[in-house]
BAPA-666844 format. One record per residue (C-alpha): residue number from 1; chain; x, y, z. Coordinates in Angstrom, 1 decimal. Layout:
+-----+-----+--------+--------+--------+
! seq ! mol !      X !      Y !      Z !
+-----+-----+--------+--------+--------+
! NUM !   A !      X !      Y !      Z !
...
+-----+-----+--------+--------+--------+
***
This chain:
+-----+-----+--------+--------+--------+
! seq ! mol !      X !      Y !      Z !
+-----+-----+--------+--------+--------+
!   1 !   A !  -15.6 !    8.6 !  -12.6 !
!   2 !   A !  -16.0 !    9.5 !   -8.9 !
!   3 !   A !  -14.7 !    7.1 !   -6.3 !
!   4 !   A !  -14.1 !    7.3 !   -2.5 !
!   5 !   A !  -11.2 !    6.1 !   -0.4 !
!   6 !   A !  -11.3 !    4.4 !    3.0 !
!   7 !   A !   -8.4 !    4.0 !    5.4 !
!   8 !   A !   -6.6 !    6.4 !    3.1 !
!   9 !   A !   -3.3 !    7.0 !    4.9 !
!  10 !   A !   -1.3 !    9.5 !    3.0 !
!  11 !   A !   -3.0 !    8.4 !   -0.2 !
!  12 !   A !   -0.7 !    6.2 !   -2.3 !
!  13 !   A !   -3.6 !    4.2 !   -3.5 !
!  14 !   A !   -5.6 !    7.3 !   -4.2 !
!  15 !   A !   -2.8 !    8.9 !   -6.2 !
!  16 !   A !   -2.4 !    5.8 !   -8.3 !
!  17 !   A !   -6.2 !    5.7 !   -9.1 !
!  18 !   A !   -6.1 !    9.5 !   -9.8 !
!  19 !   A !   -3.3 !    9.0 !  -12.3 !
!  20 !   A !   -5.3 !    6.3 !  -14.0 !
!  21 !   A !   -8.2 !    8.7 !  -14.5 !
!  22 !   A !  -10.5 !    8.3 !  -11.5 !
!  23 !   A !  -11.6 !   11.3 !   -9.4 !
!  24 !   A !  -11.2 !   10.7 !   -5.7 !
!  25 !   A !  -13.9 !   12.9 !   -4.2 !
!  26 !   A !  -13.9 !   11.8 !   -0.6 !
!  27 !   A !  -11.5 !   10.1 !    1.8 !
!  28 !   A !  -11.4 !    9.0 !    5.4 !
!  29 !   A !   -8.4 !    8.8 !    7.7 !
!  30 !   A !   -8.4 !    8.6 !   11.5 !
!  31 !   A !   -4.7 !    9.3 !   12.3 !
!  32 !   A !   -4.2 !   13.0 !   12.9 !
!  33 !   A !   -0.5 !   12.8 !   12.1 !
!  34 !   A !   -1.4 !   12.1 !    8.5 !
!  35 !   A !   -4.0 !   14.7 !    7.9 !
!  36 !   A !   -1.7 !   17.5 !    6.8 !
!  37 !   A !    0.1 !   15.3 !    4.4 !
!  38 !   A !   -3.1 !   14.0 !    2.8 !
!  39 !   A !   -4.7 !   17.4 !    2.4 !
!  40 !   A !   -1.7 !   19.1 !    1.0 !
!  41 !   A !   -1.2 !   16.4 !   -1.7 !
!  42 !   A !   -4.9 !   15.8 !   -2.5 !
!  43 !   A !   -6.3 !   19.3 !   -2.3 !
!  44 !   A !   -9.5 !   18.5 !   -4.3 !
!  45 !   A !  -10.5 !   15.6 !   -2.1 !
!  46 !   A !  -12.7 !   16.0 !    1.0 !
!  47 !   A !  -11.0 !   14.4 !    4.0 !
!  48 !   A !  -13.2 !   13.1 !    6.7 !
!  49 !   A !  -11.1 !   13.0 !    9.9 !
!  50 !   A !  -12.8 !   10.6 !   12.2 !
!  51 !   A !  -13.2 !    6.9 !   13.1 !
!  52 !   A !  -14.9 !    5.1 !   10.2 !
!  53 !   A !  -17.1 !    3.3 !   12.7 !
!  54 !   A !  -18.7 !    6.6 !   13.5 !
!  55 !   A !  -19.5 !    7.5 !    9.9 !
!  56 !   A !  -23.0 !    6.6 !    8.7 !
!  57 !   A !  -23.0 !    5.4 !    5.1 !
!  58 !   A !  -25.6 !    8.1 !    4.1 !
!  59 !   A !  -22.9 !   10.7 !    5.0 !
!  60 !   A !  -20.6 !    9.3 !    2.3 !
!  61 !   A !  -21.0 !   10.6 !   -1.3 !
!  62 !   A !  -22.4 !    8.3 !   -3.9 !
!  63 !   A !  -19.7 !    6.9 !   -6.1 !
!  64 !   A !  -18.9 !    4.2 !   -8.7 !
!  65 !   A !  -16.0 !    2.8 !   -6.8 !
!  66 !   A !  -14.6 !    2.3 !   -3.3 !
!  67 !   A !  -10.9 !    1.7 !   -2.6 !
!  68 !   A !   -8.9 !    1.3 !    0.6 !
!  69 !   A !   -6.7 !   -0.9 !    2.7 !
!  70 !   A !   -8.2 !   -1.8 !    6.1 !
!  71 !   A !   -5.5 !   -1.8 !    8.9 !
!  72 !   A !   -3.2 !   -4.7 !    8.3 !
!  73 !   A !   -1.4 !   -5.1 !   11.7 !
!  74 !   A !   -3.9 !   -7.7 !   12.9 !
!  75 !   A !   -3.2 !   -9.9 !    9.9 !
!  76 !   A !    0.6 !   -9.4 !    9.7 !
!  77 !   A !    2.9 !  -12.4 !    9.9 !
!  78 !   A !    5.2 !  -10.3 !   12.1 !
!  79 !   A !    2.5 !   -9.0 !   14.4 !
!  80 !   A !    0.3 !  -10.6 !   17.0 !
!  81 !   A !   -1.8 !  -12.3 !   14.3 !
!  82 !   A !   -5.1 !  -11.8 !   16.1 !
!  83 !   A !   -6.8 !  -11.2 !   12.7 !
!  84 !   A !  -10.6 !  -10.6 !   13.0 !
!  85 !   A !  -10.4 !  -11.0 !   16.8 !
!  86 !   A !   -8.6 !   -7.7 !   17.0 !
!  87 !   A !  -10.4 !   -4.4 !   16.9 !
!  88 !   A !   -8.3 !   -3.3 !   13.9 !
!  89 !   A !   -9.0 !   -6.5 !   12.1 !
!  90 !   A !  -12.8 !   -6.0 !   12.6 !
!  91 !   A !  -12.6 !   -2.7 !   10.7 !
!  92 !   A !  -12.9 !   -4.9 !    7.6 !
!  93 !   A !  -16.6 !   -5.2 !    8.6 !
!  94 !   A !  -17.0 !   -1.5 !    8.2 !
!  95 !   A !  -15.5 !   -1.7 !    4.7 !
!  96 !   A !  -18.1 !   -4.3 !    3.9 !
!  97 !   A !  -20.9 !   -2.2 !    5.5 !
!  98 !   A !  -20.1 !    0.8 !    3.3 !
!  99 !   A !  -19.8 !   -1.2 !    0.2 !
! 100 !   A !  -23.2 !   -2.8 !    1.0 !
! 101 !   A !  -24.9 !    0.5 !    1.6 !
! 102 !   A !  -23.3 !    2.4 !   -1.3 !
! 103 !   A !  -23.4 !   -0.4 !   -3.9 !
! 104 !   A !  -20.6 !    0.9 !   -6.1 !
! 105 !   A !  -19.8 !   -0.7 !   -9.4 !
! 106 !   A !  -16.5 !   -1.9 !   -8.0 !
! 107 !   A !  -14.3 !   -2.0 !   -4.9 !
! 108 !   A !  -10.7 !   -2.7 !   -4.3 !
! 109 !   A !   -9.1 !   -3.7 !   -0.9 !
! 110 !   A !   -5.5 !   -4.2 !   -0.2 !
! 111 !   A !   -3.9 !   -6.1 !    2.7 !
! 112 !   A !   -0.8 !   -8.0 !    3.9 !
! 113 !   A !   -0.1 !  -11.6 !    2.8 !
! 114 !   A !   -0.7 !  -12.8 !    6.3 !
! 115 !   A !   -4.4 !  -12.6 !    5.7 !
! 116 !   A !   -4.0 !  -15.8 !    3.6 !
! 117 !   A !   -2.4 !  -17.8 !    6.4 !
! 118 !   A !   -4.1 !  -20.9 !    7.6 !
! 119 !   A !   -5.0 !  -19.4 !   11.0 !
! 120 !   A !   -7.1 !  -16.7 !    9.2 !
! 121 !   A !   -8.8 !  -19.0 !    6.7 !
! 122 !   A !  -12.2 !  -18.9 !    8.4 !
! 123 !   A !  -12.2 !  -15.2 !    8.9 !
! 124 !   A !  -11.0 !  -14.4 !    5.4 !
! 125 !   A !  -13.5 !  -16.7 !    3.8 !
! 126 !   A !  -16.2 !  -15.1 !    5.8 !
! 127 !   A !  -15.2 !  -11.6 !    4.6 !
! 128 !   A !  -15.2 !  -12.8 !    1.0 !
! 129 !   A !  -18.6 !  -14.4 !    1.5 !
! 130 !   A !  -20.0 !  -11.2 !    2.9 !
! 131 !   A !  -18.9 !   -9.3 !   -0.2 !
! 132 !   A !  -20.4 !  -12.0 !   -2.4 !
! 133 !   A !  -23.7 !  -12.0 !   -0.5 !
! 134 !   A !  -24.2 !   -8.3 !   -1.1 !
! 135 !   A !  -23.8 !   -8.7 !   -4.9 !
! 136 !   A !  -20.2 !   -8.8 !   -5.9 !
! 137 !   A !  -18.1 !  -11.2 !   -8.0 !
! 138 !   A !  -14.8 !  -11.4 !   -6.1 !
! 139 !   A !  -11.3 !  -11.9 !   -7.4 !
! 140 !   A !   -8.2 !  -12.0 !   -5.2 !
! 141 !   A !   -4.6 !  -12.6 !   -5.6 !
! 142 !   A !   -1.2 !  -12.3 !   -3.8 !
! 143 !   A !    0.9 !  -10.0 !   -5.9 !
! 144 !   A !    4.5 !   -8.8 !   -5.7 !
! 145 !   A !    4.6 !   -5.0 !   -6.4 !
! 146 !   A !    8.0 !   -5.5 !   -8.0 !
! 147 !   A !    6.2 !   -7.1 !  -11.0 !
! 148 !   A !    4.3 !   -3.8 !  -11.5 !
! 149 !   A !    7.0 !   -1.2 !  -11.9 !
! 150 !   A !    7.8 !   -0.8 !   -8.1 !
! 151 !   A !   11.5 !   -1.2 !   -7.2 !
! 152 !   A !   11.0 !   -3.4 !   -4.1 !
! 153 !   A !    9.8 !   -6.8 !   -3.2 !
! 154 !   A !    6.4 !   -6.2 !   -1.6 !
! 155 !   A !    3.8 !   -9.0 !   -1.5 !
! 156 !   A !    0.2 !   -7.9 !   -0.9 !
! 157 !   A !   -3.2 !   -9.4 !   -1.2 !
! 158 !   A !   -5.5 !   -7.5 !   -3.6 !
! 159 !   A !   -9.2 !   -8.1 !   -3.5 !
! 160 !   A !  -11.4 !   -6.7 !   -6.3 !
! 161 !   A !  -15.2 !   -7.0 !   -6.5 !
! 162 !   A !  -17.3 !   -6.1 !   -9.5 !
! 163 !   A !  -21.0 !   -5.6 !   -8.9 !
! 164 !   A !  -23.1 !   -8.4 !  -10.4 !
! 165 !   A !  -24.8 !   -5.9 !  -12.8 !
! 166 !   A !  -21.4 !   -5.6 !  -14.5 !
! 167 !   A !  -21.7 !   -9.2 !  -15.7 !
! 168 !   A !  -18.2 !  -10.2 !  -15.1 !
! 169 !   A !  -15.2 !  -10.3 !  -12.8 !
! 170 !   A !  -11.9 !   -8.5 !  -12.5 !
! 171 !   A !   -9.0 !  -10.2 !  -14.3 !
! 172 !   A !   -5.6 !   -9.3 !  -12.9 !
! 173 !   A !   -3.3 !   -7.6 !  -15.4 !
! 174 !   A !   -0.1 !   -9.3 !  -16.7 !
! 175 !   A !    3.1 !   -8.4 !  -15.0 !
! 176 !   A !    5.2 !   -5.6 !  -16.5 !
! 177 !   A !    8.1 !   -6.7 !  -18.7 !
! 178 !   A !   10.6 !   -4.7 !  -16.7 !
! 179 !   A !   11.8 !   -5.1 !  -13.1 !
! 180 !   A !   12.9 !   -1.9 !  -11.4 !
! 181 !   A !   15.9 !   -1.8 !   -9.0 !
! 182 !   A !   17.3 !    0.5 !   -6.4 !
! 183 !   A !   19.5 !    2.1 !   -9.0 !
! 184 !   A !   16.4 !    3.0 !  -11.0 !
! 185 !   A !   14.8 !    4.6 !   -7.9 !
! 186 !   A !   17.4 !    6.4 !   -5.9 !
! 187 !   A !   20.8 !    6.4 !   -7.7 !
! 188 !   A !   20.7 !   10.1 !   -8.4 !
! 189 !   A !   20.2 !   10.9 !   -4.7 !
! 190 !   A !   23.5 !    9.3 !   -3.8 !
! 191 !   A !   25.1 !   12.7 !   -4.5 !
! 192 !   A !   22.9 !   14.6 !   -2.1 !
! 193 !   A !   23.8 !   14.0 !    1.6 !
! 194 !   A !   20.7 !   13.4 !    3.7 !
! 195 !   A !   20.2 !   14.9 !    7.1 !
! 196 !   A !   20.7 !   12.8 !   10.3 !
! 197 !   A !   17.7 !   12.9 !   12.7 !
! 198 !   A !   17.4 !   11.3 !   16.1 !
! 199 !   A !   13.7 !   11.9 !   16.6 !
! 200 !   A !   12.2 !   15.4 !   16.1 !
! 201 !   A !   12.9 !   17.4 !   12.9 !
! 202 !   A !   14.6 !   20.6 !   14.0 !
! 203 !   A !   16.0 !   22.2 !   10.9 !
! 204 !   A !   15.6 !   20.5 !    7.5 !
! 205 !   A !   17.1 !   22.6 !    4.8 !
! 206 !   A !   17.9 !   19.8 !    2.3 !
! 207 !   A !   17.0 !   20.7 !   -1.3 !
! 208 !   A !   15.3 !   17.4 !   -1.5 !
! 209 !   A !   12.2 !   17.4 !    0.8 !
! 210 !   A !   12.1 !   14.6 !    3.3 !
! 211 !   A !   15.6 !   13.5 !    2.6 !
! 212 !   A !   16.5 !   12.7 !    6.2 !
! 213 !   A !   17.2 !    9.4 !    7.9 !
! 214 !   A !   16.9 !    8.0 !   11.4 !
! 215 !   A !   20.2 !    8.0 !   13.1 !
! 216 !   A !   19.7 !    5.4 !   15.8 !
! 217 !   A !   21.0 !    2.0 !   17.0 !
! 218 !   A !   20.2 !   -1.4 !   15.4 !
! 219 !   A !   18.4 !   -4.1 !   17.4 !
! 220 !   A !   19.5 !   -7.7 !   17.5 !
! 221 !   A !   16.5 !   -8.6 !   15.5 !
! 222 !   A !   17.5 !   -6.2 !   12.8 !
! 223 !   A !   21.1 !   -7.6 !   12.8 !
! 224 !   A !   19.8 !  -11.1 !   12.5 !
! 225 !   A !   19.3 !  -10.7 !    8.8 !
! 226 !   A !   21.0 !   -9.0 !    5.9 !
! 227 !   A !   19.4 !   -5.6 !    5.4 !
! 228 !   A !   21.5 !   -4.5 !    2.4 !
! 229 !   A !   20.6 !   -5.0 !   -1.2 !
! 230 !   A !   22.8 !   -3.9 !   -4.1 !
! 231 !   A !   22.0 !   -1.2 !   -6.7 !
! 232 !   A !   21.1 !   -3.9 !   -9.2 !
! 233 !   A !   18.4 !   -5.5 !   -6.9 !
! 234 !   A !   15.0 !   -4.3 !   -5.8 !
! 235 !   A !   14.7 !   -3.0 !   -2.3 !
! 236 !   A !   13.5 !   -5.1 !    0.6 !
! 237 !   A !    9.9 !   -4.2 !    1.7 !
! 238 !   A !    9.6 !   -0.7 !    2.9 !
! 239 !   A !    8.1 !   -1.0 !    6.4 !
! 240 !   A !    6.2 !    1.5 !    8.6 !
! 241 !   A !    9.0 !    2.5 !   10.9 !
! 242 !   A !   12.5 !    4.0 !   10.8 !
! 243 !   A !   14.2 !    1.3 !   12.8 !
! 244 !   A !   13.4 !   -1.3 !   10.3 !
! 245 !   A !   14.2 !    0.7 !    7.2 !
! 246 !   A !   16.6 !   -1.1 !    4.8 !
! 247 !   A !   20.3 !    0.0 !    4.6 !
! 248 !   A !   21.4 !    2.2 !    1.7 !
! 249 !   A !   23.0 !    0.1 !   -1.1 !
! 250 !   A !   26.2 !    2.2 !   -0.9 !
! 251 !   A !   27.4 !   -0.3 !    1.7 !
! 252 !   A !   28.5 !   -3.9 !    1.4 !
! 253 !   A !   26.1 !   -6.7 !    2.4 !
! 254 !   A !   26.2 !   -7.7 !    6.0 !
! 255 !   A !   28.4 !  -10.6 !    7.1 !
! 256 !   A !   26.9 !  -13.7 !    8.7 !
! 257 !   A !   28.9 !  -14.7 !   11.8 !
! 258 !   A !   26.6 !  -17.2 !   13.3 !
! 259 !   A !   23.0 !  -18.3 !   13.1 !
! 260 !   A !   20.7 !  -15.3 !   13.2 !
! 261 !   A !   23.6 !  -12.9 !   13.8 !
! 262 !   A !   25.2 !  -10.6 !   11.3 !
! 263 !   A !   27.7 !   -7.7 !   11.5 !
! 264 !   A !   28.4 !   -4.7 !    9.3 !
! 265 !   A !   31.4 !   -5.3 !    7.0 !
! 266 !   A !   34.3 !   -3.2 !    8.5 !
! 267 !   A !   35.8 !   -3.1 !    5.0 !
! 268 !   A !   32.7 !   -1.5 !    3.4 !
! 269 !   A !   33.8 !    1.3 !    1.1 !
! 270 !   A !   30.9 !    3.4 !    2.2 !
! 271 !   A !   29.3 !    3.7 !    5.7 !
! 272 !   A !   26.1 !    2.0 !    6.7 !
! 273 !   A !   23.0 !    4.1 !    7.1 !
! 274 !   A !   19.3 !    3.6 !    6.8 !
! 275 !   A !   17.4 !    4.8 !    3.7 !
! 276 !   A !   16.0 !    8.3 !    4.1 !
! 277 !   A !   12.3 !    9.0 !    4.1 !
! 278 !   A !   12.6 !   10.4 !    0.6 !
! 279 !   A !   14.5 !    7.4 !   -0.6 !
! 280 !   A !   11.8 !    5.1 !    0.9 !
! 281 !   A !    9.2 !    7.3 !   -0.8 !
! 282 !   A !   11.0 !    6.9 !   -4.2 !
! 283 !   A !   11.0 !    3.2 !   -3.7 !
! 284 !   A !    7.3 !    3.4 !   -3.0 !
! 285 !   A !    7.1 !    5.3 !   -6.3 !
! 286 !   A !    5.9 !    8.6 !   -4.9 !
! 287 !   A !    6.9 !   11.5 !   -7.0 !
! 288 !   A !    9.3 !   14.1 !   -5.5 !
! 289 !   A !    6.6 !   16.7 !   -5.5 !
! 290 !   A !    4.6 !   14.6 !   -3.0 !
! 291 !   A !    5.7 !   16.2 !    0.2 !
! 292 !   A !    5.3 !   14.4 !    3.5 !
! 293 !   A !    4.5 !   16.7 !    6.5 !
! 294 !   A !    5.7 !   15.6 !    9.9 !
! 295 !   A !    7.5 !   16.8 !   13.0 !
! 296 !   A !    8.9 !   13.4 !   14.0 !
! 297 !   A !   10.8 !   11.3 !   11.6 !
! 298 !   A !    9.1 !    8.1 !   12.5 !
! 299 !   A !    5.8 !    9.6 !   11.4 !
! 300 !   A !    7.4 !   10.1 !    8.0 !
! 301 !   A !    8.6 !    6.5 !    7.8 !
! 302 !   A !    5.2 !    5.3 !    9.0 !
! 303 !   A !    3.2 !    7.2 !    6.3 !
! 304 !   A !    5.5 !    6.0 !    3.5 !
! 305 !   A !    5.7 !    2.4 !    4.7 !
! 306 !   A !    2.0 !    1.9 !    5.2 !
! 307 !   A !    1.1 !    3.3 !    1.7 !
! 308 !   A !    0.3 !    1.3 !   -1.3 !
! 309 !   A !    3.0 !    1.9 !   -3.9 !
! 310 !   A !    1.7 !    4.5 !   -6.4 !
! 311 !   A !    2.8 !    2.6 !   -9.6 !
! 312 !   A !    1.2 !   -0.6 !   -8.2 !
! 313 !   A !   -2.1 !    1.1 !   -7.6 !
! 314 !   A !   -2.0 !    2.8 !  -11.0 !
! 315 !   A !   -1.4 !   -0.6 !  -12.7 !
! 316 !   A !   -4.5 !   -2.1 !  -11.1 !
! 317 !   A !   -6.5 !    1.1 !  -11.5 !
! 318 !   A !   -5.9 !    1.3 !  -15.3 !
! 319 !   A !   -7.4 !   -2.1 !  -15.8 !
! 320 !   A !  -10.4 !   -1.3 !  -13.7 !
! 321 !   A !  -10.8 !    2.1 !  -15.5 !
! 322 !   A !  -11.0 !    0.3 !  -18.9 !
! 323 !   A !  -13.6 !   -2.1 !  -17.6 !
! 324 !   A !  -15.8 !    0.7 !  -16.0 !
! 325 !   A !  -15.5 !    2.9 !  -19.0 !
! 326 !   A !  -16.7 !    0.1 !  -21.2 !
! 327 !   A !  -19.6 !   -0.5 !  -18.9 !
! 328 !   A !  -20.4 !    3.2 !  -18.7 !
! 329 !   A !  -20.4 !    3.6 !  -22.5 !
! 330 !   A !  -22.2 !    0.4 !  -23.4 !
! 331 !   A !  -24.1 !   -0.7 !  -20.4 !
! 332 !   A !  -22.4 !   -4.1 !  -20.6 !
! 333 !   A !  -19.0 !   -5.6 !  -20.1 !
! 334 !   A !  -19.2 !   -8.4 !  -22.6 !
! 335 !   A !  -15.4 !   -8.2 !  -23.1 !
! 336 !   A !  -15.1 !   -9.5 !  -19.5 !
! 337 !   A !  -15.2 !  -13.2 !  -18.8 !
! 338 !   A !  -18.8 !  -13.8 !  -17.6 !
! 339 !   A !  -19.7 !  -15.7 !  -14.5 !
! 340 !   A !  -22.2 !  -18.5 !  -14.3 !
! 341 !   A !  -23.3 !  -17.0 !  -11.1 !
! 342 !   A !  -21.8 !  -13.8 !   -9.7 !
! 343 !   A !  -23.2 !  -14.6 !   -6.2 !
! 344 !   A !  -21.9 !  -18.2 !   -6.1 !
! 345 !   A !  -18.4 !  -17.9 !   -7.4 !
! 346 !   A !  -15.3 !  -16.6 !   -5.8 !
! 347 !   A !  -12.1 !  -16.7 !   -7.9 !
! 348 !   A !   -8.8 !  -17.4 !   -6.3 !
! 349 !   A !   -5.8 !  -17.0 !   -8.5 !
! 350 !   A !   -2.6 !  -18.9 !   -7.9 !
! 351 !   A !    0.0 !  -17.1 !   -5.7 !
+-----+-----+--------+--------+--------+
***
């Protein structure tokens, strides 16, 4: 079953869907610092390297599904929060445009939890209504990736649309019975010393690819919160930058000295250091044979942090694959819960 990927990044979402049985035939990514990583890890996918706003829909292959995560900075709770008033936020309209023109059986879009904030209600509702008006039954939910075999707390909004001809809507899968931790993800790497890097990668001879970490100072904002979780806990959210990478669990948790101010414990048995790019990739559930290509370490952290965790993507994709396979074989999805009106109903699940 052929699908296409928009706003692909390094392809975490794409890899998860591939592992679930889909064939990602075409992808789009504008950031040139990501191209080499995407192409080397997805060699069978055609990568269109240009601004999505300049791509006519007729230049995109026909497909049964469209996946992707439009840029999230505009909706982020930590960012400027301009939402749809920002050029990056408006790229959601191009996602809608392509879905409208290609009319796939399904689409999946991922974004940050900030898109659900009150200040964005009107814009988010408008986006959902546009999908609904072009023939899709919409389901959306705020999910924590840690509930889906990802060893980090990472809350993201997932929007799934099923074409009205399918005759039903996407029902989100149940959480996995197991919760993964930092120990599950990176405990074996504790015996392999990572390389320290200030900025540009000069010589990286570590036997584990991408096992280098940013060796730089810590801002007052960073030191305002505990940034250390133990081996028995899931990681904090992996962010798209080295300066905000969590601290390795070998160290003690930070000590609160006053409101919004913490210090490193001078009695910690092991030193404090940021997680390496590879450790972050492990926490994002990328396999070790997925190699990130970059000359500057922050490009590595950015690619990893912006990605959809692979296991999370696979968990969602497996459910969609079953539904689409059923429709392909039988021309109906009577096993799905039917809608009274696919065009008039949007389903919001509790967060």
